[in-house]
One Martini backbone bead per residue (centre of mass of N, CA, C, O) as a GRO file, in nm:
protein
  215
    1MET     BB    1  -0.294  -1.987   1.310
    2LEU     BB    2  -0.189  -1.669   1.255
    3THR     BB    3   0.130  -1.504   1.245
    4ILE     BB    4   0.201  -1.146   1.266
    5TRP     BB    5   0.451  -0.913   1.153
    6GLY     BB    6   0.339  -0.578   1.183
    7ARG     BB    7   0.236  -0.281   1.114
    8LYS     BB    8  -0.067  -0.125   1.014
    9THR     BB    9   0.091   0.123   0.845
   10SER     BB   10   0.187  -0.077   0.648
   11SER     BB   11   0.137  -0.148   0.322
   12ASN     BB   12   0.220  -0.449   0.325
   13VAL     BB   13   0.048  -0.528   0.566
   14GLN     BB   14  -0.221  -0.442   0.442
   15ALA     BB   15  -0.225  -0.649   0.220
   16LEU     BB   16  -0.223  -0.894   0.403
   17MET     BB   17  -0.473  -0.821   0.583
   18TRP     BB   18  -0.674  -0.810   0.356
   19CYS     BB   19  -0.645  -1.105   0.277
   20VAL     BB   20  -0.720  -1.224   0.550
   21GLY     BB   21  -1.003  -1.096   0.552
   22GLU     BB   22  -1.115  -1.224   0.289
   23LEU     BB   23  -1.047  -1.529   0.410
   24ASP     BB   24  -1.119  -1.553   0.712
   25LEU     BB   25  -0.869  -1.543   0.917
   26GLU     BB   26  -0.690  -1.629   1.180
   27TYR     BB   27  -0.514  -1.395   1.409
   28GLN     BB   28  -0.190  -1.258   1.502
   29ARG     BB   29  -0.060  -0.929   1.577
   30HIS     BB   30   0.261  -0.763   1.565
   31ASP     BB   31   0.415  -0.480   1.646
   32LEU     BB   32   0.640  -0.350   1.393
   33GLY     BB   33   0.805  -0.082   1.344
   34HIS     BB   34   0.905   0.214   1.367
   35ARG     BB   35   0.787   0.310   1.672
   36PHE     BB   36   0.825  -0.003   1.769
   37GLY     BB   37   1.033  -0.159   1.646
   38GLY     BB   38   1.239  -0.475   1.639
   39LEU     BB   39   1.407  -0.533   1.365
   40ASP     BB   40   1.704  -0.568   1.526
   41SER     BB   41   1.643  -0.818   1.653
   42ALA     BB   42   1.720  -1.144   1.701
   43ALA     BB   43   1.434  -1.260   1.680
   44PHE     BB   44   1.364  -1.132   1.403
   45GLN     BB   45   1.609  -1.230   1.239
   46ALA     BB   46   1.516  -1.530   1.259
   47LEU     BB   47   1.267  -1.477   1.074
   48ASN     BB   48   1.421  -1.215   0.916
   49PRO     BB   49   1.723  -1.123   0.783
   50ASN     BB   50   1.606  -0.855   0.633
   51ARG     BB   51   1.420  -0.683   0.832
   52THR     BB   52   1.115  -0.713   0.729
   53ILE     BB   53   0.784  -0.620   0.648
   54PRO     BB   54   0.625  -0.891   0.660
   55VAL     BB   55   0.551  -1.171   0.880
   56LEU     BB   56   0.470  -1.527   0.853
   57ARG     BB   57   0.287  -1.778   1.051
   58ASP     BB   58   0.163  -2.110   1.007
   59GLY     BB   59   0.156  -2.207   1.289
   60ASP     BB   60   0.447  -2.428   1.283
   61GLY     BB   61   0.571  -2.300   1.059
   62ALA     BB   62   0.758  -2.142   0.860
   63PRO     BB   63   0.867  -1.847   0.799
   64LEU     BB   64   0.742  -1.566   0.611
   65CYS     BB   65   0.850  -1.360   0.342
   66GLU     BB   66   0.736  -1.151   0.136
   67THR     BB   67   0.446  -1.046   0.024
   68GLY     BB   68   0.393  -1.204  -0.238
   69ALA     BB   69   0.450  -1.486  -0.117
   70ILE     BB   70   0.237  -1.476   0.103
   71LEU     BB   71  -0.011  -1.433  -0.076
   72ARG     BB   72   0.023  -1.694  -0.244
   73TYR     BB   73   0.001  -1.886  -0.013
   74LEU     BB   74  -0.283  -1.811   0.088
   75ALA     BB   75  -0.427  -1.854  -0.182
   76THR     BB   76  -0.351  -2.155  -0.215
   77ARG     BB   77  -0.463  -2.260   0.068
   78TYR     BB   78  -0.749  -2.057   0.100
   79GLY     BB   79  -0.848  -2.011  -0.172
   80ASN     BB   80  -1.041  -1.983  -0.436
   81GLU     BB   81  -1.098  -2.015  -0.778
   82THR     BB   82  -1.137  -1.704  -0.824
   83PHE     BB   83  -0.895  -1.587  -0.661
   84TRP     BB   84  -0.707  -1.876  -0.716
   85PRO     BB   85  -0.641  -2.071  -0.947
   86SER     BB   86  -0.535  -2.398  -1.033
   87ASP     BB   87  -0.499  -2.316  -1.305
   88PRO     BB   88  -0.213  -2.203  -1.457
   89ILE     BB   89  -0.331  -2.012  -1.671
   90GLN     BB   90  -0.531  -1.855  -1.495
   91ARG     BB   91  -0.328  -1.771  -1.280
   92ALA     BB   92  -0.133  -1.609  -1.462
   93GLN     BB   93  -0.339  -1.382  -1.531
   94ILE     BB   94  -0.330  -1.279  -1.236
   95ASP     BB   95  -0.023  -1.266  -1.167
   96LYS     BB   96   0.060  -1.049  -1.373
   97TRP     BB   97  -0.108  -0.819  -1.225
   98ALA     BB   98   0.023  -0.843  -0.953
   99GLU     BB   99   0.311  -0.776  -1.051
  100TRP     BB  100   0.247  -0.512  -1.188
  101ALA     BB  101   0.146  -0.367  -0.934
  102LYS     BB  102   0.403  -0.389  -0.768
  103LEU     BB  103   0.616  -0.264  -0.984
  104ASN     BB  104   0.426  -0.009  -1.108
  105ILE     BB  105   0.273   0.099  -0.840
  106ALA     BB  106   0.375   0.059  -0.550
  107MET     BB  107   0.674   0.151  -0.609
  108ALA     BB  108   0.581   0.430  -0.750
  109PHE     BB  109   0.439   0.541  -0.480
  110THR     BB  110   0.560   0.510  -0.194
  111VAL     BB  111   0.837   0.666  -0.218
  112PRO     BB  112   0.804   0.906  -0.443
  113ILE     BB  113   0.527   1.000  -0.293
  114PHE     BB  114   0.438   0.930  -0.003
  115TRP     BB  115   0.705   0.993   0.140
  116GLN     BB  116   0.723   1.288   0.031
  117VAL     BB  117   0.441   1.396   0.135
  118VAL     BB  118   0.439   1.261   0.440
  119ARG     BB  119   0.757   1.176   0.547
  120THR     BB  120   0.849   1.468   0.464
  121PRO     BB  121   0.965   1.749   0.519
  122ALA     BB  122   0.875   2.038   0.372
  123LYS     BB  123   1.175   2.154   0.325
  124GLN     BB  124   1.258   1.866   0.165
  125ARG     BB  125   1.080   1.891  -0.068
  126ASP     BB  126   1.024   1.786  -0.415
  127ASP     BB  127   0.787   1.899  -0.616
  128GLN     BB  128   0.884   1.819  -0.897
  129ALA     BB  129   0.932   1.518  -0.835
  130ILE     BB  130   0.645   1.458  -0.752
  131ARG     BB  131   0.502   1.532  -1.015
  132GLN     BB  132   0.658   1.328  -1.189
  133ALA     BB  133   0.572   1.075  -1.031
  134VAL     BB  134   0.271   1.106  -1.089
  135ILE     BB  135   0.288   1.093  -1.393
  136ASP     BB  136   0.421   0.814  -1.408
  137LEU     BB  137   0.199   0.661  -1.257
  138GLU     BB  138  -0.047   0.747  -1.447
  139ILE     BB  139   0.040   0.591  -1.689
  140LYS     BB  140  -0.020   0.318  -1.549
  141LEU     BB  141  -0.313   0.376  -1.452
  142THR     BB  142  -0.430   0.385  -1.741
  143ILE     BB  143  -0.424   0.086  -1.784
  144ALA     BB  144  -0.633   0.022  -1.567
  145ASP     BB  145  -0.859   0.203  -1.673
  146THR     BB  146  -0.896   0.042  -1.934
  147LEU     BB  147  -0.965  -0.229  -1.809
  148LEU     BB  148  -1.209  -0.112  -1.623
  149ALA     BB  149  -1.406  -0.055  -1.865
  150ASP     BB  150  -1.458  -0.396  -1.903
  151SER     BB  151  -1.414  -0.444  -1.584
  152PRO     BB  152  -1.448  -0.466  -1.235
  153TYR     BB  153  -1.160  -0.594  -1.243
  154LEU     BB  154  -0.834  -0.630  -1.312
  155ALA     BB  155  -0.868  -0.963  -1.407
  156GLY     BB  156  -1.195  -0.916  -1.426
  157ASP     BB  157  -1.506  -1.037  -1.285
  158THR     BB  158  -1.325  -1.096  -1.028
  159PHE     BB  159  -1.198  -1.120  -0.723
  160THR     BB  160  -0.842  -1.096  -0.663
  161LEU     BB  161  -0.511  -1.089  -0.596
  162ALA     BB  162  -0.462  -0.842  -0.780
  163ASP     BB  163  -0.633  -0.642  -0.605
  164ILE     BB  164  -0.450  -0.640  -0.363
  165GLN     BB  165  -0.187  -0.533  -0.501
  166PHE     BB  166  -0.335  -0.276  -0.615
  167GLY     BB  167  -0.557  -0.152  -0.400
  168HIS     BB  168  -0.383  -0.076  -0.138
  169VAL     BB  169  -0.281   0.217  -0.261
  170LEU     BB  170  -0.545   0.388  -0.322
  171TYR     BB  171  -0.611   0.527  -0.062
  172ARG     BB  172  -0.358   0.712  -0.063
  173TYR     BB  173  -0.385   0.832  -0.340
  174TYR     BB  174  -0.675   0.966  -0.267
  175ASP     BB  175  -0.582   1.114   0.017
  176ILE     BB  176  -0.366   1.276  -0.069
  177GLU     BB  177  -0.194   1.586  -0.152
  178ILE     BB  178  -0.280   1.580  -0.487
  179ASP     BB  179  -0.271   1.587  -0.824
  180ARG     BB  180  -0.519   1.434  -1.027
  181ALA     BB  181  -0.629   1.240  -1.252
  182THR     BB  182  -0.880   1.149  -1.479
  183LEU     BB  183  -1.011   0.819  -1.370
  184PRO     BB  184  -1.310   0.677  -1.384
  185HIS     BB  185  -1.264   0.365  -1.352
  186LEU     BB  186  -1.081   0.377  -1.109
  187SER     BB  187  -1.275   0.524  -0.923
  188ARG     BB  188  -1.495   0.311  -0.926
  189TYR     BB  189  -1.321   0.084  -0.817
  190TYR     BB  190  -1.244   0.214  -0.550
  191GLU     BB  191  -1.534   0.237  -0.439
  192THR     BB  192  -1.574  -0.073  -0.421
  193LEU     BB  193  -1.349  -0.123  -0.215
  194THR     BB  194  -1.470   0.062   0.021
  195GLU     BB  195  -1.711  -0.164   0.065
  196ARG     BB  196  -1.510  -0.352   0.190
  197PRO     BB  197  -1.454  -0.460   0.501
  198ALA     BB  198  -1.144  -0.531   0.483
  199TYR     BB  199  -1.060  -0.257   0.370
  200LYS     BB  200  -1.160  -0.078   0.598
  201ARG     BB  201  -0.992  -0.219   0.828
  202HIS     BB  202  -0.682  -0.247   0.678
  203VAL     BB  203  -0.652   0.026   0.480
  204MET     BB  204  -0.840   0.255   0.610
  205ILE     BB  205  -0.576   0.414   0.749
  206GLY     BB  206  -0.421   0.613   0.934
  207TYR     BB  207  -0.091   0.824   0.895
  208GLU     BB  208   0.011   1.038   1.111
  209GLU     BB  209   0.256   0.880   1.248
  210LEU     BB  210   0.443   0.928   0.977
  211ARG     BB  211   0.483   1.208   1.039
  212PRO     BB  212   0.670   1.457   1.087
  213ALA     BB  213   0.702   1.699   1.322
  214ASP     BB  214   0.775   1.921   1.066
  215ALA     BB  215   0.533   1.903   0.840
   0.00000   0.00000   0.00000
């Protein structure tokens, strides 16, 4: 049994939960962070001294933090050969796109775009900065759009860990109120993700609770 700490509206928790759902693993999740608090408690600090979510414990094992490390652990222990190959060369081809998605997509979207559009009061938003952040993000998304013109998934013909790291931000990218570029292959890819039961359950979640009172 997996034990997971982190609220369901955290994008990093959503990536973890989507992976757990795809691997069909049993879990218990405890809400922490944002309106639930708890990140500054001594009990949570003992799990993760960095005081960030998610945190995972597999059975009686040591707690794990940092989303990428947790995802790779689950993929290694529970994933099949197409999701996370045992061959180091094949695995690296997937891992490079997982890292690319984390560093170039998730980080470029969550704070400079999502936080500004959704979590910042209207009077404090910098619309010009948001537009530039979207432009910068879509330069990177064009790379994915080009890849997806020739393959159904980010790292090739099968669904892999790279799609978890990449695809979990796309729900919010397509849902928030911004002007988006026309990226037809990315759009097709996103539509296929929305048909996956684990994506529907763990990623396509409303985020109204994250909006400030005077949004």
